[in-house]
C-alpha positions in Angstrom: -27.6 2.3 -3.5 -25.7 5.5 -3.1 -22.3 6.8 -3.2 -20.4 9.0 -1.4 -19.2 11.9 -3.7 -16.3 13.0 -1.7 -15.3 13.7 1.6 -13.8 17.7 2.2 -12.2 18.6 5.3 -13.4 21.2 7.5 -12.0 22.7 10.4 -15.3 24.8 11.5 -15.1 27.3 14.1 -18.9 27.2 15.0 -20.6 24.1 16.2 -22.8 22.6 14.1 -26.2 20.5 16.1 -26.0 16.8 15.9 -29.5 15.9 15.7 -30.7 15.4 11.7 -32.9 18.5 10.2 -35.1 18.4 7.0 -36.0 21.0 5.1 -38.7 20.6 2.1 -38.8 23.1 -0.5 -42.2 23.9 -2.4 -40.8 25.2 -5.7 -39.5 22.0 -7.0 -40.4 19.3 -5.0 -37.3 17.9 -3.6 -36.3 18.3 0.0 -32.8 18.2 2.2 -31.4 16.5 5.1 -28.5 17.2 7.4 -27.4 15.1 10.4 -24.3 14.8 12.4 -22.7 11.9 13.5 -19.9 10.4 15.4 -17.4 7.2 15.2 -15.0 5.8 18.0 -12.5 3.3 17.0 -10.6 1.7 19.8 -6.8 1.5 19.1 -4.1 -1.2 19.8 -1.2 -0.3 19.9 2.0 -1.8 18.0 4.7 -0.7 20.6 5.9 2.0 22.7 8.6 4.9 23.4 10.2 5.3 26.1 11.6 8.3 27.9 14.6 6.9 30.1 16.7 8.7 32.3 20.0 7.8 33.4 21.7 9.1 36.5 25.3 8.8 38.2 26.8 10.6 41.4 30.3 11.4 42.0 32.6 13.2 43.8 34.3 14.8 41.1 31.9 15.8 37.4 34.6 13.9 35.2 34.1 10.5 37.3 30.2 11.2 37.1 30.5 12.1 33.7 33.1 9.0 32.8 30.6 6.3 34.7 27.7 7.7 33.3 29.0 6.6 30.0 30.1 3.4 30.8 26.5 2.8 32.4 24.9 4.4 29.0 27.1 1.9 27.4 26.5 -1.1 29.3 22.7 -0.7 29.1 22.3 0.2 25.6 24.8 -2.7 24.6 22.2 -5.7 25.3 20.0 -4.0 22.3 22.5 -4.2 19.9 21.2 -7.3 18.4 17.5 -7.1 19.6 15.3 -6.3 16.5 12.5 -5.2 18.3 14.7 -1.8 19.7 14.5 0.6 16.3 15.6 3.6 18.1 18.2 4.4 20.9 18.2 8.7 21.0 20.2 10.8 23.3 17.7 13.8 24.2 20.0 15.2 27.0 23.1 15.0 28.9 22.9 17.3 32.2 26.2 17.3 34.7 25.0 19.5 37.6 26.9 19.9 41.0 24.9 18.6 44.1 25.0 21.4 46.6 23.9 22.0 50.3 24.0 24.6 53.1 25.7 24.0 56.3 26.8 26.4 58.8 26.4 29.7 57.1 27.8 28.5 53.3 27.2 26.1 50.5 29.1 23.2 49.9 29.4 20.5 47.2 29.5 17.1 47.9 29.4 16.4 44.3 28.0 16.0 40.8 24.7 14.2 39.5 25.6 13.8 35.5 22.3 12.6 33.7 21.7 11.5 30.5 17.9 10.9 29.2 17.2 8.8 26.1 14.5 7.8 24.5 13.8 4.1 23.2 11.6 2.8 20.7 10.4 -0.5 20.7 8.3 -2.5 18.3 5.6 -4.8 20.0 4.1 -4.4 23.6 5.7 -7.7 24.9 9.1 -6.5 23.7 8.3 -3.2 26.3 8.2 -5.6 28.9 10.7 -7.0 28.1 12.6 -3.7 27.9 11.2 -1.9 31.0 12.0 -5.2 33.3 15.3 -4.8 32.7 16.1 -1.4 32.6 14.2 -1.2 36.0 16.9 -3.7 37.5 19.8 -1.2 37.1 19.2 1.5 40.1 20.7 4.2 38.2 17.7 3.7 35.7 14.5 5.3 35.7 11.1 5.2 33.4 9.3 8.9 33.2 7.1 8.1 30.2 5.7 4.9 28.0 3.7 6.3 25.1 2.4 4.2 22.7 3.0 3.7 19.0 0.5 3.1 16.4 1.5 2.7 13.4 -1.1 2.4 11.1 -3.1 5.4 12.3 -4.6 6.1 9.0 -6.4 2.5 8.9 -8.3 3.5 12.7 -9.0 7.4 11.3 -10.8 5.7 8.2 -12.5 3.3 10.4 -13.7 5.8 12.4 -15.0 8.3 9.9 -17.0 5.3 8.3 -18.6 4.7 11.8 -19.6 8.8 12.4 -21.0 8.3 8.4 -22.8 5.2 9.0 -24.3 7.0 12.2 -25.2 10.1 10.3 -27.0 8.1 7.9 -29.0 6.4 10.4 -30.7 9.4 11.7 -31.4 10.5 7.8 -33.2 7.3 7.4 -35.4 7.9 10.2 -36.2 11.0 9.4 -36.9 10.0 5.8 -39.1 7.1 7.1 -41.1 9.9 8.9 -41.7 11.8 6.3 -42.3 8.7 4.2 -39.6 9.1 1.3 -37.9 6.4 -0.1 -35.1 7.6 -2.2 -32.2 10.5 -1.6 -28.9 11.5 -3.0 -25.9 12.3 -0.9 -24.7 15.8 -1.8 -22.0 16.6 0.2 -19.7 15.1 3.7 -18.0 17.3 5.7 -15.2 15.5 8.3 -15.3 18.1 11.5 -12.4 15.7 13.1 -10.2 12.9 13.5 -8.9 13.4 16.9 -6.7 10.5 18.5 -7.4 10.6 22.6 -4.6 8.5 24.7 -5.0 8.0 28.3 -1.7 6.6 29.5 -1.5 5.1 32.4 1.2 6.5 34.6 4.5 4.6 34.8 4.7 4.4 38.6 1.5 2.9 38.8 3.3 0.1 36.5 6.3 -0.3 37.9 4.9 -0.9 41.8 3.6 -4.4 40.6 6.6 -5.2 38.2 7.6 -7.5 41.1 4.6 -9.1 41.6 3.3 -10.3 37.6 6.6 -9.1 36.0 4.6 -7.4 33.3 3.9 -4.2 34.1 3.3 -2.2 30.2 -0.1 -1.1 29.9 -0.9 1.2 26.6 -3.9 2.9 28.4 -7.1 4.0 26.6 -6.3 4.2 23.0 -8.8 5.9 20.6 -9.6 7.5 17.7 -13.0 9.7 17.7 -14.3 11.4 14.2 -17.1 13.4 13.8 -18.6 13.6 10.0 -21.7 16.1 8.7 -24.0 14.5 5.6 -26.4 16.9 3.7 -28.9 15.2 1.4 -31.3 15.0 -1.0 -34.5 13.6 -1.4 -37.6 13.2 -3.4 -40.6 14.9 -2.1 -43.4 12.2 -1.1 -46.2 14.6 -2.4 -44.5 14.4 -5.8 -45.2 10.8 -7.4 
């Protein structure tokens, strides 16, 4: 049995080759092997963050703003007792004139009042419910759906373990080739553990809403880790 001495996180500018390499030293009858490994873990999101815009048009800026607040209140009141919605945050409120050029002059036809919201939801099924509810309002658009992973540390550890196992498998292959059986892990460097998210566009999801009543897809979400392992082994000739 062998024991990992410790994980030392390093950020390397120069790339290190991914092949395992062995070096033997005749002066002390010991050798060293270094190898890289990669591990990828699929992530299952347990919630989502919706980026929502609510836009109201009216002839006066005061009426546009007043109707916007009323619409926002009607929409968000649905979630007051809905425990799955953890956060509703206003990011920005904007009121802008709707202008057009006609007969050599600019004319204002009215005002657009827009409020951008972030809605945080726990549970993918609950996300489906909230999205379908929001799409019932013609004044509401969903600009982006971002998956949320609450326990990212767990996935990072799993990815690092797989990467370590991959590196060790390379080392064992070299040891078998040279006939050495015992070794000691001297160092493990974690190069990276990066989350990679590839969300499905909202428009693509919304296009099938009326057909299947289920439009939320978290997309391909995974995390990849890279590690470098250095071991010492007893030279086969030193018996």
